C-alpha positions in Angstrom: 0.0 0.0 0.0 1.4 3.4 -1.0 0.4 6.2 1.4 -0.3 9.8 0.3 -0.8 12.7 2.5 -3.1 15.7 1.6 -2.9 18.8 4.0 -5.4 21.5 2.9 -7.4 23.7 5.4 -10.3 24.2 3.0 -12.5 21.2 3.6 -14.3 21.3 0.2 -11.1 21.7 -1.7 -9.5 19.0 0.3 -12.3 16.6 -0.4 -12.3 17.4 -4.1 -8.6 16.9 -4.4 -8.8 13.6 -2.6 -11.7 12.4 -4.8 -9.7 13.1 -8.0 -6.7 11.1 -6.6 -8.9 8.2 -5.5 -10.7 8.0 -8.8 -7.5 8.2 -10.8 -5.2 6.0 -8.7 -7.5 3.2 -7.8 -6.5 0.4 -5.4 -3.1 0.2 -3.8 -3.1 3.8 -2.6 -4.1 5.0 0.9 -5.0 8.7 1.2 -4.8 10.6 4.5 -6.4 14.0 4.9 -5.3 16.8 7.4 -6.8 20.2 7.9 -3.6 21.8 9.2 0.2 21.1 9.4 0.0 19.8 13.0 -2.4 17.1 12.0 -0.4 16.4 8.9 2.7 15.7 10.9 0.7 13.3 13.1 -0.4 11.3 10.0 3.2 11.5 8.7 4.5 9.9 11.8 1.7 7.3 11.9 1.9 6.1 8.3 4.8 5.6 5.8 3.9 8.6 3.7 5.5 8.5 0.2 4.1 11.8 -1.2 2.9 14.8 0.8 0.7 17.4 -0.9 0.7 20.5 1.3 -1.1 23.8 1.2 1.5 26.5 1.9 -0.8 28.7 4.0 -2.6 26.7 6.8 -3.6 27.5 10.3 -1.8 26.1 13.4 1.3 25.2 11.3 2.0 26.3 7.8 2.8 23.9 4.8 6.4 25.3 4.8 7.0 24.5 8.5 5.4 21.0 8.0 7.5 20.4 5.0 10.7 21.3 6.7 10.1 18.8 9.4 9.1 16.1 7.0 12.2 16.7 4.8 14.4 16.5 7.9 12.9 13.2 9.1 12.3 11.6 5.6 14.3 13.4 2.9 13.0 10.7 0.4 9.4 11.8 0.9 8.1 13.6 -2.3 6.7 17.1 -1.4 4.2 18.9 -3.6 3.1 22.4 -2.6 -0.2 24.1 -3.2 -0.2 27.8 -3.4 -1.7 30.9 -4.9 -0.1 33.6 -7.1 -0.4 36.2 -4.3 1.5 34.0 -1.9 4.6 33.5 -4.0 6.8 35.8 -1.9 5.9 33.4 1.0 6.8 30.4 -1.2 10.3 31.5 -1.6 11.1 30.5 1.9 10.3 26.9 0.9 13.3 26.6 -1.5 15.4 24.6 1.0 12.7 22.0 1.2 13.3 21.1 -2.4 9.6 20.5 -3.3 9.1 18.4 -6.5 6.4 20.7 -7.8 4.4 23.8 -7.0 0.8 23.6 -8.0 -0.5 27.1 -8.5 -4.2 27.7 -7.6 -6.3 27.3 -9.5 -4.8 24.2 -10.9 -6.6 21.6 -13.0 -6.9 17.8 -12.7 -4.3 17.2 -15.3 -1.6 19.2 -13.5 -2.5 17.4 -10.2 -2.4 13.9 -11.6 0.8 14.6 -13.6 2.6 16.0 -10.5 1.4 13.2 -8.2 2.2 10.4 -10.7 5.7 11.9 -11.3 6.3 12.2 -7.5 5.2 8.6 -6.8 7.5 7.4 -9.6 10.5 9.4 -8.4 10.1 8.3 -4.8 9.8 4.6 -5.8 12.9 4.9 -8.0 14.7 6.9 -5.4 16.3 10.3 -5.6 19.9 9.1 -6.2 19.8 9.3 -10.0 21.9 12.3 -11.1 20.1 15.1 -13.1 21.2 15.8 -16.6 24.3 18.0 -16.8 23.2 21.6 -17.2 24.6 24.1 -19.5 26.0 27.3 -18.1 23.3 29.4 -16.4 21.6 31.9 -18.6 20.9 35.5 -17.5 17.6 36.2 -15.9 15.3 38.3 -17.9 11.8 39.7 -17.8 8.9 37.5 -18.9 9.4 37.4 -22.8 9.6 35.2 -25.7 13.3 34.8 -25.0 12.5 33.2 -21.6 10.0 30.8 -23.2 12.6 29.9 -25.8 15.2 29.1 -23.2 12.6 26.9 -21.4 11.6 25.1 -24.6 15.2 24.5 -25.6 15.8 22.8 -22.3 12.8 20.6 -22.6 13.7 19.8 -26.4 17.2 18.9 -25.3 16.5 16.9 -22.1 13.0 15.4 -22.4 14.5 11.9 -23.1 16.2 12.1 -19.6 14.9 11.7 -16.1 14.3 15.5 -15.5 12.3 17.4 -13.0 11.0 20.9 -12.4 14.1 21.4 -10.1 16.5 20.4 -12.8 15.0 22.9 -15.3 15.0 25.7 -12.8 18.6 25.1 -11.8 19.7 24.9 -15.4 18.0 28.3 -16.2 19.3 30.0 -12.9 15.8 30.3 -11.3 14.6 29.5 -7.9 12.1 26.7 -7.9 9.0 28.8 -6.9 9.8 31.6 -9.4 10.4 29.0 -12.2 7.0 27.4 -11.4 5.2 30.8 -11.6 6.9 32.0 -14.8 6.3 28.6 -16.5 2.6 28.6 -15.7 2.3 32.2 -17.0 4.0 31.3 -20.2 2.6 27.9 -20.9 -0.7 27.8 -19.0 0.2 24.6 -17.1 2.7 23.3 -14.7 6.1 22.0 -15.9 5.3 18.4 -15.1 1.9 18.4 -16.9 3.6 20.2 -19.9 6.5 17.7 -20.0 4.1 14.7 -19.9 2.1 16.0 -22.8 5.2 16.8 -24.8 6.6 13.3 -24.2 3.4 11.7 -25.2 3.1 13.8 -28.4 6.6 12.5 -29.2 5.6 8.9 -28.4 2.7 9.1 -30.7 5.0 9.9 -33.5 7.1 6.9 -32.7 4.2 4.6 -32.4 3.1 5.5 -35.9 6.3 3.7 -37.0 5.7 -0.1 -37.1 9.4 -0.9 -36.6 9.5 0.9 -33.2 8.3 -1.3 -30.3 6.1 0.2 -27.6 8.8 -0.3 -25.0 11.3 1.4 -27.1 9.0 4.3 -27.8 8.6 4.8 -24.1 12.3 4.7 -23.5 13.0 7.1 -26.2 10.7 9.8 -24.7 12.0 9.5 -21.2 10.0 6.6 -19.8 12.3 3.6 -19.3 9.7 2.0 -17.1 7.2 0.5 -19.5 4.5 0.3 -16.9 4.8 3.9 -16.0 4.9 4.9 -19.7 1.6 3.1 -20.3 0.0 4.7 -17.2 0.9 8.2 -18.3 0.0 7.5 -22.0 -3.5 6.3 -20.9 -4.1 9.3 -18.7 -3.1 11.7 -21.3 -4.8 10.1 -24.3 -7.4 7.8 -22.9 -5.8 4.8 -24.7 -3.0 2.4 -24.0 0.0 2.7 -26.3 -1.1 -0.6 -28.1 -4.7 0.7 -28.5 -3.4 3.9 -30.0 -1.1 2.0 -32.4 -4.0 -0.1 -33.4 -6.2 2.9 -34.1 -3.5 4.4 -36.5 -3.4 1.3 -38.7 
């Protein structure tokens, strides 16, 4: 059983988030809900939490304070932050926690599921795989086409490797929270959701070639785990890779 923690002080939002995850993940996953950081820590110490989804601004104990304790006690736990645009100055203090993703409210189901799937996959594989070697940091500029081009160049160059939001932010010389905000503003979705969609589009092109096996198609777009590739492909397209290939014949 894989355990996921959800800490969100807004009850309706917390219930909606949990429902999306339960419907998408199915059996084999246990979801634990907390209304504040203190309760989240109690659940974290009671269950082997693999991924913690934390609202940054909560009563009693903030998501950042909670994450700092979780990270200290279990550095392999995948941390995802929920935050609003107007709280990003606050989010900057979370940099030391090394969150895997910042979900900017309002986020959609695609962003949530992409982030959670990626976090589960990374925690199961472990965090000891080295990130791709980054090029020399590029100068920071205002939001512009140049920034978008830098980001796209990084994705085009590294999408076949095991990369994360943190790797991209580091390569482009941005803090993690700032990179998440600038990416959402430029591309309308989170880095993880965009990367998943980009990889699946590339996989579709490969699956249209009969000589490319499904396993090899997944590996060539950054999914060496065939089961994980199939799961992401189905979520994005509504079909398995084999079903998609058959529909193109």
